[in-house]
N, C-alpha and C positions, 0 to 999 in steps of 0.2 A: 704139762699137758693134766687135768685130772683124768687118771685113767679110770672109770667108772667099772666097779667091780661090783658086780651082778651076782646076788646069790641062788646057788643052784635050785631053792624050792619056793613056794608062795612068799610073799610079804606082806605085811599090813598094810591098810590104806589110810591116808593122815586125809585131814586131821583126826586125829583121837578124838573122843569126848572128853570136855573138862567141866569145872564148877561154872565156868563163864563162857562156855560154850556146850550145853549139853546136847544139844542135837545138831549135825550135820548136815545141812540143805543144799548137798551140791551134786552135780549130775555125775551119776560113778556109771555111767556107761560109755561117757564123753572121752576125751583125748586124756590121757595120764602121761604125768610126767615124775620121774624117779625123784626121789627123797634121799639126800644123802648126806655124808658127813662131811666135815671140809678136805677128808683126801680124798674123796670120791666113792669111798664105800658106800653101796644102795643098800639102806635101811627098809625102804618103802614107797610106796606109790603116792601120787596125789592126784584130785582132778586139776587141769589147769587151771581151771575158775579158781578154784581157791587160794592158789599162791601168791595172786596180788591182792589178797583180802586179809593184809594183817593179820596173816595166821605165821608170818614169819618164819616156814616152812622152807630151809634150805633144799633150794633145786639147782641143778649146771643149767648153764645157757652159754653160748656161742657167739663169739664177734669177730667180724672179720672187717680188717680196714685195707681199703684198695688206695695203692699210690702208681700215680702215673712218671712216667721218666721224666718229668719237669719238678718233680717234689709234690704237686698238688696232691690233695686227701679227698677223697669221694665219697659224700655224704648223703646220706637220704632224709627226707623230710615226713615225720610220721604222719601215718593218714591221719584226718580229721574223725576219722570215725574209730581212731584207737582210745581206749578206757585211761592209758596211761599217757601221759604230756602229746597230747594231738598235736599237730603242727608244729612242733619242733624239731631241729634238726639232728640227728645222730648219727651213730657209728654205720658204716656202710652193709653192714649186715648184723642182725642181732636176732636169735631165736631162741627159742627151749629145746632141750633134747627129750624127745620121746621115751617114756618107759621102755626099755629093750634096745636102746640104739645106743652106741657109741658116741664116744665128743668128734671123730673125723666125718661118722655117716650124718649126725646134723649136721655139721657145717655144710658139707655138699649140698644136703635137701633146700637147708635154709637159702642158701646163694643163690640155687636152682629156682626155687619158689619165687625168692623176694627180688632177684636181678636179673635171670635168665642166663647167668653164669655157670659153666660145665667144667669147662677144661681150665684148671688152674692149679697151681703148686702152692699151696699154704705153709708158711714158714712159722711157727708154735713162739710167742712171744711170750705170753705168762699166763698164770692165774692167779684168781684173788678171789677174796668173800664182798661183795657189795651189800651193804642194807640200808635201803630207804626207810620211808613213815608207813610204807605198805605191804615191802617184800625184801626176801632175802637170798641172794644167787651168788651161786658160785660159778664166776665167770672164767672161760676160756678164750682167749684173746691169738689171735692169728691178725697175720698181715700178708699181701700178695705185694709185686710189682709187675706193674706194667700196663701198654696201652691199652686198659681193657674199656669197652664201652658197653657201660648196662643196659638194660632194659628193665625197670622196674615195674613188676606189677603194681596198677592203680587200687587192689584191694589192700596190699601192706602200704604201698609206697606213695604219698601223693606228688614227688618228685625226688629228682637226685641230680648232683654238680660235684665239678672238682672245685676245692677250694684252697687258696694259699693258705701258707700256716699264718702268714700275716692277717688275713680275712679271718681265721679261725681265731686268733686272741684276740680281737678287737672286737670279736662278739662275746666273749666271756662275762659271764654275770647280767647277763642283756635278757632274759630268758629267750633265747635264740636256740642256744644250742641245749639239750638236756643235760642236769647237773650231773649225771653219769657219764656221758661224754667228756665233759670237763674234766671231769678228776681222771679219767681215764686216760684220756690225751695228754695230759699234764704229768700221768706215770709214765708212759709209753713212747714220750716224743721221740726223745736220744735212740731208742730202739728201732724207732721208723725211720730215722735221717740213717740210720746205720744200714740201713737195706738199700739206699741208694748207692 
C-alpha cells in the first residue's frame, strides 16, 4: 500500500498554469485530493473536479473487492449520473482519498458511504498506476472475504450484486464492465482466489 507522506507545511495547489492552460478555472474551495509521486509522497493538492479533466495529475484512490464464501465477487453498477463510465459495472468500492486522509481512512469512509459496510478486515493486495484518456491514478487495492450484505447508496451506485468469475469473464470487452476493472481483475485474480 502506498503510504501517503504528507509534508509538514503548505503545499502548492494544482493544476499549475502552463502555456496550454494559462487560466485555472476550478473551484478551489471544494473537495481537494492529494497530488502524489508514485511512491506516495504528497507534493500538492488539487480540486477533485480537475483530476478527471485530462490534467493527468497523479492522485491516490482506493479499491475494495468483496468476495463471498462461494467465491463470487460483488460488483457495483455505476450510477447513470456519473461523469465517467455511467452504467458500467465496477469494483465493489472505488473512491478518491481526500487531502489529509490516510489510505485506510479513505477505504473505510468510501466503503461506508457507498455500501453501508463498517465492520470488516481488509487485506492489502497491491498498488499500481492506472492511466486512461482522462486521468492518472495511484490505485491501492484491497479485498475482504465474507458473506457481506452491502446496502448501496443510490446516489453513488445504481445497483450491486455478486457475480461468478465465469460471468465476469464472459462480460469482458463488451462495454459491460469498466476497462479499469477488467485490467485490475486480470492482474489480481489469483490473489483474490488465494483468499478463499
